[in-house]
N, C-alpha and C positions, 0 to 999 in steps of 0.2 A: 134749262134742263134738257139733256140729250136723251132721247129714248133708247132703250136697249132692245134690239130686235130679238125676240124670243119665240118665234113661231116654231112649231113642231116639225116643220120641213127641214130643220137643222138636224133632226134625228134621222140621218141618212147613213145606214150601215156602210155603204160603198165609200162615201166621202170620209167617214170616220176611219175605216180601214186604210184608205189611201193616205190620209194624214198621218196615221200611226206608222205605216210602212215607210213613208218619206222621212219621218222623224227618226226612226231606227236606222235607216240607211245613212242619213246625214251624220248621225252620231258615230257610226262605224267609220264612214269616210273621213271624218274630221278627227278621229282618234289619234293619228300621229301628231297632230298639232297640240292636242290636249295633253298628250303624254310627256311633252317637253316642259310643260308648266309644272311648277312645284305642287305636290299634293297639299291640300289644306286639311288639317285635323278638324273633323266635324263630329261633334258628340251629339248624336240625335237620340233622344229618349225613345224607348220602345214601348209599345202598348197600344191599347184601344184608342185612347184619346189622340195620340200622335198619328195613328193610322187614319182616324176620322179627319183630323186637321189637314194632314199632308195630302191625302187621296181624295177627299171630298170637299171640305170647306175652302181650302186654299185655292183649288182650281176654280170654284164658283166665284169667290170674291176677286181673285186676280183677273179672271176673264171679264167680269162686270166692270172692273176698274180700267183695265188696259184696252180691251176691245170695245166693250159696251159704252164706255164713257169717253176715254181719251182718244181712241182711234176714231170714233164717230165724230167727236168735236173737231179733231184735226182734219178729217176727211173733207169737211166742207170748205176748208180754206187752202189746204195744200195738196189734196188729191189722195187717192188710195195708196199708191206706192210710197210716197213720202211719209204718209201716216203710218204705214206698216213698218218702215225702217225706223222711224222715231220711236214708236211704241215698242218695237222689238229691242232696240238699244236700251231703252229704259227698263224693259222687262228683264233683260240680261243683267243689267247693272244692279237691280234690287236683289238679285240672288247671291251677290257677294263673291263667292269663290270663282277665280278666273276660269277654271274648267267648266263650271256650271254656267258662267256668263256666256260662253260660246254656244253651249246647248240652248241656253235661254233665248239668245238672239235668233237662232235657227227656229226654235219652237215658236217664238213670237211672230215670225214671218209666216209660218205655216198656219198658226191660229188666225192671223189676220186674213189670210187667203180663204180659210174655211168660213170665216165670218162674212166676208163679202160674197163668196161663191154660193153659200146656202142662205144668205139673208137672215141668219139667225145665230145667236150666241150658243145654242145647244151643241152644235158639232165641235167648236173649239173647247167647250167645257168637257165634253166626253173624252176627246183625245187627250186633253190635259190631265184628266183623272187617270186614264190608262197609263200615260207616261209617268206620272208621279207614283202610281202603284208599282210599276216595274222598277223605278229608281229606288223606292222604299224597300222593295224585296231584295234588290241587289245590296243595299246597305245592311239589311238584316243578315244576309248571307255572307257579308264581308267581301263583296265583289266590287265595291264602288271605285276603288283605285286600280282596278285590273283592266287590261285591254280586252277587246273582244277575243283575241287569240288565246289569252290566258283563260277566259271564261269557257270558250268552246272546246279548248283542248287540241291535241295533235291530230285527232281523227278527222278534222275538218280542214280542207285546203283554204287557208286564209287569203291566199292570193286571189282566188276566184271570188270569195265573199267580199273582199275589199274592192275588186274591180266592179262587180255587180253593184255594190253600194255606191261607189262613185258615179257610175252611169245613172242609176236611179236618182241620186241626189241632183245631178246636173240636169237631167230631163225634168225632174219634178220642180226644181227651182226655175227652170225656163218657163214652165206652165204657171207657176206662182207669179213670177214677175210679169209675164204677158197678161195674166188676168188682172193683176193690180194696176197695170198701166192703163187699162181701158177706162 
């Protein structure tokens, strides 16, 4: 049995904010790739149970399975970076929709980074919860198949938003990969 690291030092607002910003910037930066994929009809029920499942229970169970167990088990034999890539690929695949698979892979890498960096599963769970809450809100508001430009409207210069997002994603992932290589 592999222990799940769950110290409260994972409750680090700076790390959580950084993880969420990196996740958001990567999603925007990768949006041109995702927009060429066909949209998948997803009928998600609305209501309190779905909200609790998607925003609270799923992040807890998925992080315990993917980071707490699978990542920790692989880490001993193949190292942190390979473990992060393998678990991120599997994490993306279990989400089914090709557009969500891309975001799932990116999220899996960030969650693995937070898990290693903080030595706790708390930070990835909290970032995962925030991510799912935003995604759920976008579904409720019927924005799930819209680009960032369509959501933000014409009042925002998307070229600047896109360039900043790409730079943040590239720098952020350089940090993620460098940390996981150690």
